[in-house]
Structures are given as structure tokens and as C-alpha cells.
N, C-alpha and C positions, 0 to 999 in steps of 0.2 A: 504493499500499500504506500502510495506517494501522495502528499498533499502540500498545498501552499500555506504560507503563514496567513492567519486571519487578519482581516483588515482592522484598523484601530477605530473604524467608525462606530458610533453608538448603535447598539442593538435594540434600544428602547422602542424604535418604531417598527420593529420587525415581527411579523407573524412567526410563530414557532410551530414545529410539528408536535403532535400529541406525545407528551411524555408518558401518559398512561396508556399503554397498548395492551394491557391485559384484556382478554375476552370479556365483553360486557353487553347487557341488553341496551337497546336504544332508549332514549328519554326525550323530553321536550326539546326538539331541535337537533337531537344528535342521533345519527344512525347507529344500529348495533355494530359492535366491534367484534368481528369473528377472529378466530385464531390465525386465519390466513392473512389478515391485515399486517401483523407484525412480520410474517414470513415474506410478504411481498416487498416490504422495505428492506429487509435483511438481504434480499437478492441484489440490491443496488448499492449497498454501502458496506465498508469493512471496518467501520468504527462504531462504537456504542451510540445509541440514539442521543443521549445527553451531549456527547461530544460533537456529534453531527450538528445538533441544534445550536450549540454554543459557538463552534468554530467555523462552520461551513455554511449553514443555512442562510442564504442571502448575503454571504460574505466572500467566500473563496472556493475555488474548485476543489474537487476531491476525486482522485484517481483510485479505483479499486480493481485490483488484478483478479482474474478468474481463480487463481490458485487459493486465494483468500476468501472467496465468496462461497456460500453454502451449497450451490447447485452445481454438481460436476458436469451436467449436461449443457451448461451455459444458458442460452435463451432460445434455442431451437424449439423447445416445447411451446413457446409463445407464438413464434412466427419463424418460418424458414424460407429458403429460396424456393422449395417446392410449393409452399403455401402461396408465395407471391405469384408463381406461375399459375396456380389454380385460380387465384383471384383475378389475374389479368386475362385469362383465357376462357373461363367457364362460368363466371358468376354474373355476367351482364353488368360489369362495373361501369359507372357513369361519372363524368366530371361533375363536381370538382373533387371527387375521391381520388383522382390521379392528376398530378402535375408532372411535367417533364422540363428539365433544365439542361442547357448546354452552353458552355463558355460563359457561365455566369448569368445567362438570360433565360427567361421562361420561353418555351416553344409554344406557339399559338395552339390552342386545343383543337382547332379545325384540322391540324395536320395529323391528328391521331384518333379522331372520333368520327362517328357516322351512324347510320342505321344498322340494326342487327338482323336484317332479313325479314321474311314473312312473319307477321304478327309481332314484330319488335322493331318497327320502322323509326322510332324516336331517334333523333339525330345526334344525341350527346353521349352515345355509348362508345366505350373504349374498343378500338379495333386492334386485335392482337398482331396482325400483320404489320401495321404501321408502328406499333410499339417496338416490335423486333427490329425494324429498320433503324429507328432512332437510337435504340439501346446499343445495337451493333456498331453504330457510328460514334459512340462515346457519350451519349446523353445519359443524365441521371434520372431515374424514375422515383418520384415521390408519391407513395401511397398515403393518402391523408385520411384522418378520422377512422383509423383502424379499430378504435375502441367501439365503433358502431357497426363495423362490417365483419370483424373476425372474432368469434366467440372467446377464444383463449385470451385475447388481449382485452376484450370487454371485461372479463372477470378480473384479470390482473389489474387493470387500471382502476376499477371500482374499489378493489381492496387496497391498492396503494393510496388512492384518494382518501379512503377512510383513515389510513394510518397517518397521512399528512394533514388531514382535516381541510383539504383544498380540492377543487375540481381539477381533474387530470384528463389529458388527451394524449393520443399517440399517433405518430407518423412513422413510416418506414422509408429509408433512402437506399436505393439499389444503384451502385455506381460501378461502371466498368473498370477494368484494370487500367491504372495510371490516370484516371480522369478525376476532375474536381467539378462538382455541380455548381457551387456558388462561391463567389469571392468572399474574402474576410468580411464579416458582419457581426452584429449582435442581435440577440433576441430580446423581446420585452417581457419574457416570462422565464422562470427557472426551468431547467431541463435535466433529465437523466438521459445520457447516451448509453445504449446497451448494444455492444458489438455482437452481432449474431454469427456472421460468416465472413471470411476473408479478413484482411488487415487494412487499417486506414490510419494515415498519418495526420495527427491533429496538432495545430499550432494555436496556442491560447495567449491572448494579450489582455492586460487590464483594461477596464472600461474607459472610454472617453467621456461617458455620461453615466455616473453611478445610478443604479435603480431606475432605468428609464421606464416611463409609463407607456401603455399601448399607443398613445397618441404621439409618442416620440421615437418612431422607427429610425434605424440606422441610416436610411437614405438621406435624411436631413443633415447628417454629419459625415457624408461619405469622404470628404477630404481629410478630416481628422482621423477617421477609421483607417484609411489607406496609409496615412503617414505613420500612425502608431504601428500598423502591421509591418512596416519596414524595420522597426526596431527589434531588440531582443525579445524573444517570447518568454512569458512567465512559465509556460509549460509546453514542452515540445516532446511529443510521445506518439507512439504507434500503438493503436488499440488492436488486440488480437481477439479471437472468438472467446466469449465469456467475460471480457473486461467491461467495466462500467465507469462512466465519468459523469460527475455532477458539475453543472455550470450554473452559477447564479445569473440572473438577468443582467444584461449589460456587458458581460465579458465577451471580448472579441474572439472569434474562432474561424478557422478554415480547416477543411479536411480533404485529403486526397487518397483515393484507393491505391493500393500498392501493386504487387506483382500479379494479382488476380482480382476478380470482382469482389465488391464488398457489399454486405447488407448490415445496416444498423437501424435500431429503433431509437427515435427521439421522443421521450416522454415529456410532455409540456405540463407545467404546473401553473395554473391560472389563479394565482393568489390575489386576493384583494389587498389594497394598500391604504395608507392613511389618506391619500388623495381621494379615494372613494368615499371616506367620511366627509371630506370637504364637499365633494359633489352633492351628497345627500343633504348635508347641512344647507347648502345654498338652495337646493330645490325646496326644502322646507321653509326657507326664509321668505318665500313668495307669500306666506301667510301674514307677513308684517306690513301694515298699511304704509309705514314710513319708507320701506324699501320698494313699494309699488308706485310711489309718487313720481309724477313726471318731472322732467327738468324744466327750469323756468322758460317762459316764452322768449324766443329769440336768442337763447344762449348759443355762443359759438363753441361747439364741442371740440374744435381743433385748437382753441386758444387755452393753453394751460392756466393762465391767470384767471380767465372767466370760469374755468371748470373747477378750480381749486376749492371754492367755498362749498360747492355741491359735493365734491369728492370727500371733503372733511366731514360733512354732515352725514353722508352715506356710510362712511367708515364708522362713525359713532353709532349710527342706528344699527349697523350690522353687528358691531361689538355688543351692544346692549341685547340684541336678539340672541346672539350666540351664548351669552351667559344664562339665558333662559331656555336654551334648547333642551328638548325632552329626549333623553337617551332611548326610551322605548320607541319613539317615533323614528329615530334614526335606525334602530335595530330592525324595525319592520321593513324599512326601505332596503336595507342591506339584505335582509332575508329574501326579498323579492328579486334581488340581483343574483344572490349566491346559490340559492337552492335549485333553480332550474338549470344551473351550469353543471350540476352533478346528479345526473339521472339515476334513479334506483335501478335494480337489476331488471332485465327484460322478463316479461311474463309470456306464457303460452296461451293465446286467446282461446283456442279450441279446448284444451285441457281445463282451462279455467271455467269455461261455460259448462263443461261436463260436470265439474265439481259442484256447480250450483244446483244442478238437478238431482245429484246423488247425495246432497248434504243431509245428515242426520245428527242426533246428539252425540254419537260416537265418532263422528268425523274429527280429524285433527287439522289445524291450520297454523300458519305462521305468518308473521308480518313480512312484507316484501323486503328482500335483502337490499340494504342501502337506503331505505326510505327514511326521509326526514319528516317529522311531524310535530305539531304542537296543538294542545288542547286549550281553548279559551272559552269562557262564558260568552254566550251570544244574546242573552236577554230572554225574557219570557220563559225562564226555566229550561232553556235549551243550551247545547254545547256545540261549539264549532271545532271540527277537526281540520286543521290547516295543513295542507300538503304543498309540494313544490309547484303545483300548477293550478290549484283550486282549493275551495273550502267546502266541507261537507257538514251540514247542520243536522244534529240528532237530538232526541229528547234527553234532558239532563239525567233521567233515570238510568241511562245507558252508560254513564261515566265509568262506574267501577268495572263493568265488563269490558268496556272499550280500553280502559288503561291496562287491564290485565292481559288483553290480547296484544296491545302494542308493545308492551315491555317484555313479552314472552313468558310472563308468569303463568299463564294458562294456555294450553294448546288444544285440549279437547273441548268441543263446543258445549257439551253437557255440563261442564264444570264452571262455566262463566258465572260470576257472582251477581246477585241482585236481580236476576231475571228468571222467568219460567222458561220451559223448553221452547214454547212457541216464539217468545220474543228473542231468545238466544238465536234461533234459526233465522229469524227476520234480520237481526243485526249482522249476523255472520254472512248471510247471503248479500246484504247490501255492501259489506266491506270487500267481499270477493269480487262483486261486480264492479266496484270502484277501483279494483286493482290495489287495494291496501293490504289485503291478505293473499296468500297463496296456499294451495293444498300442501300440507306437511307430508 
């Protein structure tokens, strides 16, 4: 294991991974933590979680060699070159789930997409013949959103996201021997790079803009990035199969395949920042009449002297409002942003519908894996179950049974507290139909 020295920047503004990774049931706002959550993170780092959180998370790169990671098979169980061929040739893949890059530029999608023949004429489908030509000519294939299209990666990223308490996505990069898909650049989110097949030479440089936001991509600082890339690298390393590399957002990087083709996974971590708090606070500030007031008639907004009194009064009004800001209102807005970014586990609609018709008091059910939920009173003696995409209103008398189901305290329908069998079945059917529960 090799790592860089931690930055001396303050960590007070940084989100941290969960230090409590013991298996646990879900609670208000927290998905259940399965044993596999800790295992998924352990596949990516060779240091203890506390050290990773203190020394590397959001601060400095961490290189973890395959020999020191727990899975001797590397990462081919998650995705392999054969899996990539399957996806590119037999699954009806469509853009934008594939991008192709050559010489640092994206290849227009029209060069490798078209109709899929009789009954599949829609024109944005990936054409394997065209992909072959581009790849054989040195282009890099980027399979995007694999957490949505490849089951093993869907499970892995959901578990890793639970361990990190952050939304996670994953792309795959297939690069021909000796080729480099993209010039030196930085990402606006943290990443784990997992080398699956082949070897790739990585050059890492410190940020030109620490902790960039999504609205601050590297293209706006291309000259600084290029100049920094000419200097000495902070980390110059070849990743071999099974190696992992953690990169905080903003760190410059470039990668080139070596003597044969390379396949690596890039796991992106879409963490919220303090600036997200600022955005939500400003959105809520629209409730303040002083901040909604118009500027004086005829004011020249291009004249700093004319604008200064208005700016001073606005800053004072904003400061007064911020001191009265309601943390609960901010949390509600952040929940509306964060929860949809981390979808729960997929369900099987046909099996779910069959379970509805077969349900009886002896049936067993479980809360949907990865589901975030919260229970709130909704008035008139009712209770609201808030989910990532909607709210379900139920009678208040259901709360003990509902909470027992959501926390995993009870799995057998006939054991739900506070209800008779008829009401137990009604409640459970509703929750199965709403995809809150799944058959156990």
C-alpha cells in the first residue's frame, strides 16, 4: 500500500464515511446496513476505515495493491471484458450508456449508433460493428451508468453507497493497448478506480482548484491543468489487475493503457457539500419579504456606488434571515435532493404482484434493500411514510406495525402489533404494492 501525505486543510467541512459499519436495521432516514456494506468498502481500500476517513477522504489519494486487498479474484466478478462484450453486442445498449473517446475528444454518437433491425428501429442503439471499428482504431469505450445496467455492479454500488452514506455511480473504461482516452483533467466528485484487466499507467497531480463543485469543471481551467500536468507528478504508478486507487475530487489525472488493452471501473461518489447547504438556504430565503423587495426605481445596477446602499441592506437582511433559518426546513430540502440520487434495490414486478395475491398471515416480508424512509405525523390522526420519491399516508393506528416492518423487527405478517389479521393483510398488501416491502 502506498499513499500520499494528507493535506493540512481543515476537515471540518468534510463529509465523512460511516464509522459505524456494523450490520444494523434501517431507521428514520437511514437504510439498513447489511454485512456486505463493510465488505464492499474493504475491497477498495487497504487501510482501516478510521484512517481512511481521517487521512484520505476528500484529502489525498490512496493506492491499494491487489496483494493487500481481500478478494484474490480482483474485480472480474463485478465486470469483465466478456461482460463488456455481452453488453455491447447482445443487450440492445443505447446512448448515453456508451460514450467513445479518441485523442481526447468524444466521438459523435451518430458514428456508432443506429436502428436495431425489424421491431427495434429506434435510432440510438449501439451498433457493434461500428464499435469494433472505432475500438480497433484506438478509441476508448466508456460504458456509463453500469449500476443501472449490470446487476453485479448494481448490488456492489448500492452496498458501497451504504458504507459511505453517499450516492454512488459506476462507469467502465475499455482502452486499447497504448492508447489514452482523455487528456489530463479532474473530476468534480471523488472516485475509486478499480483495475479489472490489463495494466494502466496513471499520473496524478495536485488540484489547481481544491474541492471543485459540479459547476466548476476542469475545462474552465484547461491552461492551469495543462501547465500543472507538465510538472512532477504526486503519484506516478501503473495499476495492475486487482489494484484500487482512491482520488478525491479535484486531483488531476491521466491514464494510458500499457502493452495490452485495459479495463477499469471508475466508481464516482456524488457527495453533497457545504455549498449545497448554501443553495438550500438561499432558496428558503425567498420567504423573507425584505429579500423579495425590488431595487429602487431607476437605479443603475452597473454603477457600484449606486448599488452599494442596496447591497449593504440586502446583506443585512440576509444575515438576519440566516440567523433564524430552520434546520428542519433545510434538512427537508436536502433530503429531496439526496434521497432520489441513491435508489433502493430493484424489485421484480411480476414476483411482487404474485406475492400480493398469495399473501396470508404466515407470509414473510422484508423492507426493500437500501430504502430510505421517514415517518411523520400528517394530521387528523394519520401518519405519512416519506420515501425517496413520494409520501404514503396511512391511519395512525398502523404506526406500531409499520415501524416494526420497516426496522425489520417483525417479518411474519401475522405477528404485526396493534392490528387484527384483516388489517395486517391490508397494510402489508399496500406496502408490497408501493414497493416498500418485498417477499422475504
